[in-house]
C-alpha positions in Angstrom: 80.8 168.3 -88.7 76.6 168.6 -89.3 75.6 167.1 -85.9 71.8 167.9 -85.7 70.4 164.2 -87.3 72.2 162.5 -84.5 70.9 165.4 -81.9 67.6 164.9 -83.2 67.5 161.1 -83.2 68.7 161.3 -79.6 66.5 163.4 -78.3 63.6 161.2 -80.4 64.8 158.0 -79.1 65.5 159.7 -75.3 62.3 160.6 -74.6 60.1 158.0 -76.3 61.5 154.9 -74.7 61.5 157.2 -71.2 59.3 154.7 -68.8 56.9 157.9 -68.0 56.4 158.7 -71.4 55.7 154.8 -72.4 53.2 154.6 -69.2 51.1 157.5 -69.8 51.3 157.1 -73.9 49.3 154.5 -73.4 47.4 155.1 -69.7 46.6 158.6 -70.9 44.0 156.8 -73.6 42.9 154.5 -71.2 41.7 156.6 -68.6 40.2 158.5 -70.9 38.4 156.2 -72.4 37.4 154.3 -69.1 35.5 158.2 -68.3 34.0 158.3 -71.7 32.6 154.9 -71.3 31.0 155.6 -67.5 29.9 159.1 -68.6 28.0 157.3 -71.7 27.3 154.1 -69.4 25.4 156.9 -66.6 23.3 158.8 -69.8 22.3 155.7 -71.4 20.7 154.8 -67.5 19.2 158.0 -67.4 18.0 158.2 -71.2 16.6 154.8 -70.7 14.3 155.7 -67.6 10.8 156.5 -68.3 9.1 158.9 -66.6 5.2 159.2 -66.1 4.0 162.3 -65.8 -0.1 162.9 -64.6 -1.9 165.6 -65.9 -5.0 167.0 -63.9 -6.6 169.8 -65.7 -9.0 171.9 -64.3 -9.3 174.3 -67.1 -10.0 171.7 -70.1 -8.0 173.6 -72.4 -5.0 171.8 -72.6 -6.0 168.2 -72.9 -4.8 167.2 -76.4 -1.1 169.2 -76.0 0.7 167.0 -74.9 1.7 163.7 -76.8 3.9 160.5 -75.5 7.6 160.4 -76.3 9.8 157.2 -75.7 10.8 158.8 -72.7 8.0 160.5 -71.2 4.2 159.1 -71.1 1.7 161.6 -70.1 -1.4 160.4 -68.2 -4.9 162.8 -67.5 -6.5 162.7 -64.0 -9.9 163.5 -64.5 -13.3 163.6 -61.9 -11.1 164.6 -59.0 -9.5 167.0 -56.3 -6.1 168.0 -55.9 -5.6 166.8 -53.0 -7.1 163.2 -54.5 -4.6 163.1 -57.4 -1.6 164.3 -55.4 -2.0 160.9 -53.2 -2.6 159.0 -55.9 0.3 160.0 -57.8 2.5 159.4 -54.9 1.0 155.8 -54.5 1.6 155.1 -58.0 5.5 156.8 -58.3 5.0 158.3 -60.6 7.4 160.9 -61.3 5.0 163.9 -61.2 1.9 165.8 -61.3 1.3 168.4 -63.0 -1.9 170.9 -61.8 -3.7 172.8 -64.2 -6.5 175.2 -62.3 -9.1 177.1 -63.8 -8.2 179.4 -66.2 -10.3 182.0 -67.3 -10.7 180.9 -71.5 -11.3 184.7 -72.2 -8.5 186.4 -70.8 -6.4 184.3 -68.7 -3.1 184.9 -67.0 -1.3 181.3 -66.4 -0.3 181.5 -63.1 -2.7 178.9 -61.7 -0.4 176.1 -63.0 2.4 173.9 -60.9 4.4 170.7 -61.0 4.1 168.3 -57.2 6.8 165.5 -57.4 9.1 163.9 -55.0 12.2 165.1 -56.3 13.3 168.7 -57.9 12.1 168.2 -61.7 15.2 168.7 -63.9 15.4 172.1 -65.8 14.7 170.8 -69.3 11.9 169.1 -68.1 10.0 172.1 -66.9 10.8 173.9 -70.1 9.5 171.1 -72.0 6.4 171.5 -70.4 6.6 175.7 -69.9 6.9 175.6 -74.0 4.0 172.9 -74.5 1.7 175.1 -72.7 2.7 178.2 -73.8 1.7 177.1 -77.3 -1.9 175.7 -76.3 -2.8 178.5 -74.5 -1.7 181.2 -77.1 -3.6 179.0 -79.7 -6.7 179.2 -77.3 -6.4 183.3 -76.8 -6.4 183.8 -80.2 -8.8 181.5 -80.5 -11.1 183.1 -78.3 -9.8 186.5 -79.5 -11.4 185.3 -83.0 -8.1 184.8 -84.6 -7.7 182.0 -87.6 -5.0 180.1 -86.7 -4.1 178.5 -89.7 -4.3 182.1 -91.5 -1.8 182.9 -88.9 0.4 179.4 -89.7 0.4 180.0 -93.3 1.3 183.8 -93.2 4.2 183.5 -91.4 7.4 184.3 -93.9 10.6 182.6 -93.8 13.6 184.7 -94.6 16.9 183.6 -95.7 19.2 186.4 -97.1 21.3 185.0 -100.1 25.1 186.0 -99.8 27.2 186.4 -102.8 30.2 188.2 -103.6 30.7 190.5 -106.3 33.0 188.2 -107.9 29.9 185.5 -108.2 30.9 183.7 -104.9 27.9 182.2 -103.0 27.8 182.0 -99.3 25.8 181.2 -96.2 25.5 181.5 -92.5 26.2 178.2 -92.6 29.1 179.1 -94.5 30.3 181.5 -92.0 29.5 179.1 -89.0 31.5 175.9 -91.3 34.5 178.4 -91.2 34.1 179.1 -87.8 34.8 176.1 -86.0 37.9 175.2 -88.9 39.5 177.5 -88.1 38.9 177.9 -84.4 39.8 174.5 -84.1 43.2 174.9 -86.1 44.4 177.7 -83.9 43.3 175.9 -80.6 45.1 172.4 -81.6 48.4 174.9 -82.2 47.6 176.9 -79.0 47.1 173.4 -76.6 50.2 171.8 -78.4 52.9 174.8 -77.6 51.5 174.8 -74.3 51.8 171.4 -74.0 54.9 170.2 -75.7 56.6 173.6 -75.3 56.8 172.9 -71.3 58.3 169.0 -72.0 61.2 170.8 -74.2 61.5 173.2 -71.6 61.8 170.4 -68.5 64.1 168.2 -71.1 66.9 171.4 -71.3 66.7 171.6 -67.4 66.8 167.9 -66.8 70.3 167.8 -68.7 71.4 171.0 -67.4 70.8 170.0 -63.5 72.2 165.9 -64.4 75.6 167.6 -65.8 75.4 166.1 -69.1 75.1 168.9 -71.6 78.9 169.6 -70.5 79.8 166.8 -72.2 77.4 167.3 -75.2 78.2 171.0 -75.8 81.9 170.3 -76.2 81.1 169.1 -79.8 78.2 170.2 -80.8 77.6 173.7 -81.4 74.4 175.5 -79.4 72.2 175.9 -82.0 72.1 172.3 -83.5 71.6 171.6 -79.7 69.3 173.4 -79.0 67.7 172.6 -82.4 67.8 168.9 -82.4 66.2 169.0 -78.8 63.0 170.9 -80.4 62.6 168.7 -83.2 63.5 165.8 -81.5 60.9 166.8 -78.7 58.5 167.6 -81.5 58.6 164.5 -83.4 58.5 162.3 -79.7 55.0 164.3 -79.5 53.7 163.7 -82.7 54.0 160.3 -82.1 52.6 160.2 -78.4 49.5 162.1 -80.2 49.1 159.7 -82.6 49.2 156.8 -80.5 46.1 158.9 -78.7 44.0 159.0 -81.5 44.8 154.7 -82.4 45.2 153.5 -79.4 41.9 155.6 -78.2 39.5 154.5 -81.3 40.0 151.3 -80.9 39.2 151.0 -76.7 36.5 153.2 -77.8 35.3 150.1 -80.2 35.9 147.8 -78.1 34.0 149.2 -74.6 31.4 149.7 -77.3 30.7 146.3 -78.3 31.7 144.3 -75.0 29.6 146.2 -72.6 27.4 147.4 -75.0 27.8 150.7 -74.7 26.0 152.9 -76.9 28.2 156.5 -77.2 25.1 158.2 -79.0 23.8 158.2 -75.4 25.9 160.9 -74.4 24.2 163.3 -76.2 22.0 166.2 -74.8 18.2 165.6 -73.4 16.9 167.1 -76.2 18.6 164.0 -78.8 14.7 163.1 -79.3 13.6 166.5 -80.7 17.0 166.6 -82.7 15.7 163.3 -84.7 12.0 164.5 -85.1 13.3 167.5 -86.4 15.7 165.9 -89.4 12.9 164.3 -90.1 11.8 167.9 -91.0 12.7 168.7 -95.2 13.7 172.4 -93.5 16.3 170.9 -91.3 17.1 168.2 -94.1 17.9 171.2 -96.3 20.2 173.3 -93.4 22.2 169.9 -93.4 22.1 169.7 -96.9 23.8 173.4 -96.5 26.5 172.0 -94.2 27.8 169.7 -96.6 27.6 172.1 -99.3 29.3 174.9 -97.2 32.2 171.5 -96.2 32.7 171.4 -99.9 33.3 175.2 -100.0 36.1 175.6 -97.5 40.1 175.6 -99.6 40.5 172.6 -98.3 44.2 172.5 -100.5 44.6 176.1 -99.0 43.8 175.2 -95.3 45.8 171.8 -95.0 48.9 173.8 -96.4 48.4 177.2 -94.4 47.6 174.8 -91.1 51.5 172.8 -91.9 53.3 175.4 -92.4 51.9 178.0 -89.9 51.6 175.1 -87.4 55.2 174.2 -87.6 56.8 177.5 -87.8 54.5 179.0 -84.5 55.1 176.3 -82.6 58.9 176.0 -83.7 59.1 180.3 -83.0 57.9 179.1 -79.3 59.8 176.2 -78.5 63.3 178.3 -79.2 61.3 180.6 -76.6 61.4 177.6 -74.1 64.7 176.4 -74.5 66.5 179.4 -74.1 63.9 179.3 -70.7 65.0 175.8 -69.8 68.5 177.1 -70.7 68.5 180.2 -68.5 66.9 178.4 -64.8 67.9 175.9 -63.0 64.8 174.8 -61.7 60.9 175.0 -62.5 60.3 177.4 -59.9 62.3 180.0 -61.7 60.6 179.8 -65.2 57.3 181.3 -64.3 59.0 185.1 -64.4 59.7 184.6 -67.8 56.6 182.1 -68.5 54.0 185.2 -68.8 55.3 187.2 -71.7 55.5 184.0 -73.8 52.1 182.9 -72.6 50.4 186.4 -72.9 50.8 186.9 -77.1 49.2 183.1 -77.4 46.4 184.3 -75.1 45.7 187.8 -77.0 46.0 185.8 -80.4 43.2 183.1 -79.1 40.7 185.7 -77.7 41.3 188.4 -80.5 40.7 185.3 -82.9 37.3 184.1 -81.0 35.6 187.4 -80.3 37.0 189.9 -83.4 37.6 187.3 -85.9 34.4 185.5 -85.9 32.3 189.4 -86.1 35.1 191.1 -88.3 37.5 188.5 -90.6 38.8 191.1 -92.7 38.9 193.9 -90.1 42.1 196.2 -89.5 42.4 194.5 -86.2 42.3 190.8 -87.2 44.3 191.9 -90.4 47.3 193.5 -88.0 47.3 190.9 -85.8 47.7 187.8 -88.7 51.2 190.0 -89.3 52.6 189.6 -85.9 54.5 186.7 -86.0 53.4 186.6 -81.8 50.1 186.2 -82.8 49.8 185.4 -86.4 49.9 181.4 -86.4 47.0 181.4 -84.4 45.2 184.5 -85.9 45.8 183.7 -89.1 44.8 180.4 -88.6 41.6 181.5 -88.0 41.5 183.8 -90.7 42.1 181.4 -94.1 39.0 179.5 -94.2 37.2 183.6 -94.6 39.4 183.9 -97.7 42.6 185.6 -97.4 44.2 186.7 -100.4 46.9 184.5 -101.0 49.9 187.8 -100.6 48.7 188.1 -97.2 49.2 184.3 -96.1 52.8 184.6 -97.8 53.8 187.5 -96.3 52.7 186.8 -93.3 54.7 183.2 -93.3 57.5 185.0 -94.4 57.6 187.5 -90.9 56.7 184.5 -89.2 60.1 182.3 -90.4 61.9 185.5 -90.3 61.4 186.0 -86.5 61.5 182.8 -85.8 64.9 182.4 -87.7 66.0 185.8 -85.6 64.4 184.4 -82.5 66.8 181.0 -82.8 70.6 183.3 -82.9 68.8 185.1 -79.8 68.0 182.0 -78.1 71.0 179.9 -79.1 72.9 183.0 -77.4 71.3 182.7 -74.3 71.2 178.9 -74.2 74.8 178.9 -75.1 75.9 181.0 -71.8 73.2 179.9 -69.3 73.8 176.4 -70.5 77.1 176.0 -68.2 75.3 178.5 -65.6 74.7 176.9 -61.9 73.2 178.6 -59.1 71.8 181.6 -60.1 69.1 183.0 -60.7 68.9 184.8 -63.9 67.2 188.3 -64.3 66.0 189.8 -67.8 69.2 192.4 -67.0 71.4 188.9 -66.8 69.6 187.7 -70.5 70.5 190.7 -72.1 74.4 190.5 -71.1 74.1 186.7 -72.4 72.8 188.1 -76.1 76.2 190.3 -76.0 78.8 187.6 -75.5 
């Protein structure tokens, strides 16, 4: 009789009704939203703070270079010494004083530029001031040497190489970036899911083994069915938890933003103001349009189907290994020697995905590792957005499924023997004996 559906139902209900599972399912997004809200609130306070910077320009070259912004005001000081200017700025509690000495207008080295403040200034502020001064002083120097700046600006050439395959499909650098983001997100999501819920399966097996419940269950259920039921049931519980996190997190984010008036957009970097100005630029508008076109050019149907198939197959493959490890040991301390061989292919897959697939998605290394079953779920998911032939995807998936069936067969043998073993730390040699039984 097939007991698999009953085992899946039991495992799922056991997990979702567990008090710690319920608490963490609802408590985790609450804690996360509180942390995000605190960061957003502090960032909002920081961004709402207006800074006034006084400028003493003894050279007279950069008076018109500084333009007031939403959070930074510039105040020019004239007809006073540096000592007097420092005293006035300190009394008025301005953020700082930018001092520009008497620079040589024909051949100057801008070393007589200093910034005085009560506290250490932020790196972004100093970088902004340096950029403004560099642009202005460069223009001044070019003018002193008789160079027409307007001609230089109008003579600048903007080059954007159009990319097109021999079949006539057009692509761009933006397409590659969007593909990289989708592939990287898919591969990394699978990596994290395997680690989090694979460990959950392993701990569940160890818990039942140590409580001796498994001795009753194993008398009427085949080890393969028991192992698959535990893997599928725990996976469904994990998916349920993940969906609750997303829904509850989104609701809490909306409620916190409305009640406390926190603008989550304030969590953006200090360069947000510059980004807003850049978005008004026609060139930036074109880039946004390129991103939208790149998104629409993605093989969405292929990505979704491949993601589901490779995600499920890869997760089941590694979950069976986690379950066999849980059956072989008596406590989590003994699992460390067996976890490293499982983690190494995953880490290698992520490394290859982010450092090799990015550079050459169709190269030898990327292609080979997209067929190796222990790395293919991550590597192939990161390659598919760049256009992988369908026969390669099907072949890689068939190899992965075949390996999963083979691993399940071996893992079930270990599971069958190890689940009833107590008080003995297994070795790799001992596991080989269990497989032969």
